[in-house]
C-alpha positions as CSV (number, residue, x, y, z in Angstrom):
1,M,28.3,-17.5,24.1
2,Y,25.0,-16.4,22.6
3,I,24.3,-14.1,25.6
4,L,27.9,-12.7,25.3
5,R,27.4,-12.0,21.5
6,T,24.0,-10.3,22.2
7,M,25.6,-8.1,24.9
8,V,28.4,-7.1,22.6
9,K,26.0,-6.4,19.7
10,W,23.4,-4.4,21.5
11,G,24.9,-3.5,24.9
12,W,28.4,-2.3,24.0
13,S,27.6,1.3,24.9
14,P,26.7,0.8,28.6
15,I,29.5,-1.8,29.0
16,L,32.1,0.6,27.6
17,I,30.7,3.5,29.7
18,A,31.0,1.3,32.9
19,V,34.5,0.2,32.0
20,L,35.7,3.8,31.3
21,A,34.0,5.1,34.4
22,L,35.8,2.5,36.5
23,V,39.2,3.2,34.8
24,G,38.7,6.9,35.2
25,Y,37.9,6.5,38.9
26,I,41.0,4.3,39.4
27,Y,43.4,6.6,37.6
28,E,41.6,9.7,38.9
29,W,40.9,11.3,35.5
30,P,39.5,14.8,35.6
31,I,35.7,14.8,36.0
32,W,35.1,17.0,33.0
33,V,37.2,14.8,30.7
34,L,35.6,11.6,31.9
35,G,32.1,13.2,31.6
36,A,32.7,14.4,28.1
37,V,34.0,11.0,26.9
38,L,31.1,9.1,28.5
39,F,28.6,11.6,27.0
40,I,30.0,11.1,23.5
41,I,29.9,7.3,23.9
42,L,26.3,7.5,25.2
43,V,25.2,9.6,22.2
44,I,26.9,7.3,19.7
45,G,25.3,4.3,21.4
46,L,21.8,5.8,21.2
47,M,22.3,6.6,17.5
48,V,23.4,3.0,16.8
49,A,20.4,1.6,18.8
50,V,18.0,3.8,16.8
51,T,19.5,2.8,13.5
52,G,19.4,-0.9,14.5
53,T,15.7,-0.6,15.5
54,E,14.8,1.0,12.1
55,E,16.7,-1.8,10.3
56,R,14.9,-4.5,12.2
57,E,11.5,-2.8,11.5
58,A,12.4,-2.6,7.8
59,E,13.4,-6.3,7.7
60,R,10.1,-7.3,9.4
61,A,8.1,-5.2,6.9
62,S,10.1,-6.7,4.0
63,L,9.6,-10.2,5.2
64,R,5.8,-9.5,5.6
65,F,5.7,-8.2,2.0
66,R,7.3,-11.4,0.7
67,Q,4.8,-13.5,2.6
68,L,1.8,-11.4,1.3
69,A,3.1,-11.6,-2.3
70,G,3.3,-15.4,-2.1
71,H,-0.1,-15.6,-0.4
72,F,-1.8,-13.6,-3.2
73,T,-0.3,-15.6,-6.0
74,R,-1.1,-19.0,-4.3
75,R,-4.5,-18.1,-3.0
76,F,-6.1,-15.9,-5.7
77,M,-4.3,-16.8,-8.9
78,G,-3.8,-20.0,-10.9
79,D,-6.4,-22.7,-10.4
80,S,-7.1,-21.7,-6.8
81,S,-10.7,-22.3,-5.8
82,L,-10.8,-18.7,-4.5
83,S,-9.6,-17.0,-7.6
84,I,-12.0,-14.4,-9.1
85,F,-11.4,-16.1,-12.4
86,V,-12.8,-19.4,-11.0
87,V,-15.9,-17.4,-9.8
88,I,-16.3,-15.9,-13.3
89,R,-15.9,-19.3,-14.9
90,S,-18.9,-20.5,-13.0
91,L,-21.1,-18.0,-15.0
92,F,-21.0,-20.5,-18.0
93,S,-23.8,-22.3,-16.1
94,I,-26.3,-19.6,-16.9
95,E,-28.1,-19.0,-20.2
96,N,-26.8,-15.5,-21.3
97,A,-24.7,-15.0,-24.4
98,K,-23.4,-11.6,-23.3
99,V,-22.2,-13.1,-20.0
100,W,-20.6,-16.0,-21.8
101,G,-18.7,-13.6,-24.1
102,W,-17.3,-11.6,-21.2
103,A,-16.4,-14.8,-19.3
104,R,-14.4,-16.1,-22.3
105,E,-12.5,-12.8,-22.4
106,C,-11.7,-13.2,-18.7
107,E,-10.3,-16.7,-19.4
108,V,-7.9,-15.2,-21.9
109,A,-7.0,-12.5,-19.3
110,Q,-6.4,-15.1,-16.7
111,R,-3.7,-16.8,-18.8
112,V,-1.9,-13.4,-19.1
113,F,-2.3,-12.8,-15.3
114,N,-0.9,-16.2,-14.5
115,T,2.1,-15.6,-16.7
116,W,2.7,-12.2,-15.1
117,C,2.3,-13.5,-11.5
118,D,4.6,-16.5,-12.2
119,S,7.3,-14.1,-13.6
120,F,6.8,-11.8,-10.6
121,V,7.3,-14.6,-8.1
122,N,10.3,-16.1,-9.9
123,R,12.1,-12.7,-10.1
124,L,11.3,-12.0,-6.4
125,E,12.6,-15.5,-5.3
126,S,15.7,-15.1,-7.4
127,D,16.5,-11.7,-5.8
128,I,16.0,-13.2,-2.4
129,R,18.5,-15.9,-3.2
130,I,21.1,-13.5,-4.4
131,R,20.4,-11.1,-1.5
132,S,19.3,-8.2,-3.8
133,F,15.7,-8.1,-2.8
134,N,15.9,-5.2,-0.4
135,A,17.5,-3.0,-3.1
136,N,14.5,-3.7,-5.4
137,L,11.9,-3.6,-2.7
138,R,10.2,-0.4,-4.0
139,T,10.0,-1.9,-7.6
140,Y,8.4,-5.1,-6.3
141,L,5.9,-3.2,-4.1
142,N,4.9,-1.0,-7.0
143,E,4.5,-4.1,-9.3
144,L,2.4,-6.0,-6.8
145,W,0.2,-3.0,-6.3
146,L,-0.3,-2.8,-10.1
147,I,-1.1,-6.5,-10.3
148,I,-3.7,-6.2,-7.6
149,S,-5.2,-3.0,-9.1
150,H,-5.8,-4.8,-12.4
151,Y,-7.1,-7.8,-10.6
152,Y,-9.6,-5.7,-8.8
153,E,-11.0,-4.6,-12.1
154,F,-12.3,-8.1,-12.7
155,I,-13.9,-8.1,-9.2
156,E,-15.6,-4.8,-10.0
157,Q,-16.8,-6.1,-13.3
158,F,-18.2,-9.3,-11.7
159,Y,-20.2,-7.1,-9.3
160,E,-21.6,-5.1,-12.2
161,V,-22.8,-8.4,-13.7
162,A,-24.3,-9.5,-10.4
163,E,-26.3,-6.2,-10.3
164,K,-27.9,-6.8,-13.7
165,V,-28.2,-10.6,-14.2
166,E,-29.8,-13.2,-12.0
167,L,-27.0,-15.4,-10.8
168,P,-27.1,-18.9,-9.3
169,R,-27.0,-19.0,-5.5
170,E,-23.9,-21.2,-5.7
171,T,-22.0,-18.5,-7.7
172,I,-23.0,-15.8,-5.2
173,D,-21.9,-17.9,-2.3
174,L,-18.6,-18.7,-4.0
175,Y,-18.0,-15.1,-4.8
176,N,-18.8,-13.9,-1.2
177,R,-16.4,-16.5,0.2
178,F,-13.8,-15.2,-2.1
179,A,-14.6,-11.6,-1.1
180,V,-14.2,-12.3,2.6
181,E,-10.8,-13.9,2.3
182,Y,-9.7,-11.3,-0.3
183,N,-10.7,-8.4,1.9
184,S,-8.6,-10.0,4.7
185,F,-5.6,-10.0,2.4
186,V,-6.3,-6.4,1.3
187,Q,-6.3,-5.2,5.0
188,D,-3.0,-7.0,5.6
189,F,-1.5,-5.5,2.4
190,R,-2.8,-2.0,3.4
191,D,-1.1,-2.3,6.8
192,N,2.1,-3.5,5.1
193,I,2.1,-0.6,2.7
194,G,1.9,1.7,5.7
195,E,5.0,0.1,7.1
196,L,6.9,0.1,3.9
197,R,6.2,3.7,3.1
198,K,8.9,4.5,5.8
199,V,11.6,2.4,4.1
200,A,10.6,1.9,0.4
201,K,9.9,5.6,-0.3
202,T,6.8,4.7,-2.3
203,E,4.0,7.1,-3.1
204,I,1.4,4.3,-2.9
205,E,-1.4,5.1,-0.4
206,P,-2.9,2.2,1.6
207,P,-6.5,3.1,0.6
208,S,-5.6,2.7,-3.1
209,V,-5.9,-1.0,-2.5
210,K,-9.7,-1.5,-2.6
211,F,-11.9,-4.0,-0.8
212,A,-14.2,-6.3,-2.8
213,K,-17.9,-5.6,-2.2
214,E,-20.0,-8.6,-1.2
215,V,-23.0,-9.4,-3.3
216,P,-26.3,-9.6,-1.4
217,V,-28.6,-12.3,-2.7
218,A,-31.4,-9.7,-3.3
219,V,-29.1,-7.7,-5.6
220,S,-28.5,-10.5,-8.0
221,K,-32.2,-11.3,-8.3
222,R,-32.8,-8.1,-10.2
223,P,-33.7,-9.1,-13.8
224,E,-31.6,-7.9,-16.7
225,Q,-34.6,-6.2,-18.3
226,E,-34.7,-3.6,-15.5
227,G,-31.6,-2.0,-17.0
228,G,-29.1,-0.2,-14.8
229,K,-25.8,1.5,-15.1
230,K,-23.7,0.6,-18.2
231,G,-20.8,-1.7,-17.7
232,V,-19.7,-5.2,-18.7
233,I,-23.3,-6.2,-19.6
234,K,-25.0,-3.5,-21.7
């Protein structure tokens, strides 16, 4: 039965052409009439096949987006060990009042981010249950891009701190482990944006999702007194 349903769904055009050709041969239909009918059926069949292929590609891209959205919130938000906020929290182990002040501000920002991400995931899962996710796909894509863009600002700020303040080796190692996995996610998200641009009609460009720069150990050993570019730590 499954094979029969598949043939009817995807192979109706050649089956119908074969049947009509056989019937036309038996009843001796004029060649030009039979040819015109078969050609029309063939064109319709090709159009349906192309449309079906595009729908399947859109569905795969949509499914991949839902997986990436869930992965980001689970792996890089909340109390995950690979959250940039956990890396920033480790800075309380160093004796630097300015760094402490910035880290406390990031703790407040983390609570806002967690609330935002929880709301995003809840709305996304609700739309999946009521089958309205695809209609709002562009909105969800734009919102996840916005979340990640703001998230990257904290990554960038941490890197500025690492350039100006000597950090513990454990903090650098923790950040670099985060950066490796985060960059893997960014590459997957860039690829997914490229796929979704065909169906979600978004103006987001894949390169707009930026990679995290890893911190070489030598960079973080530069003393604060040396100065440097202005940023989080003046």
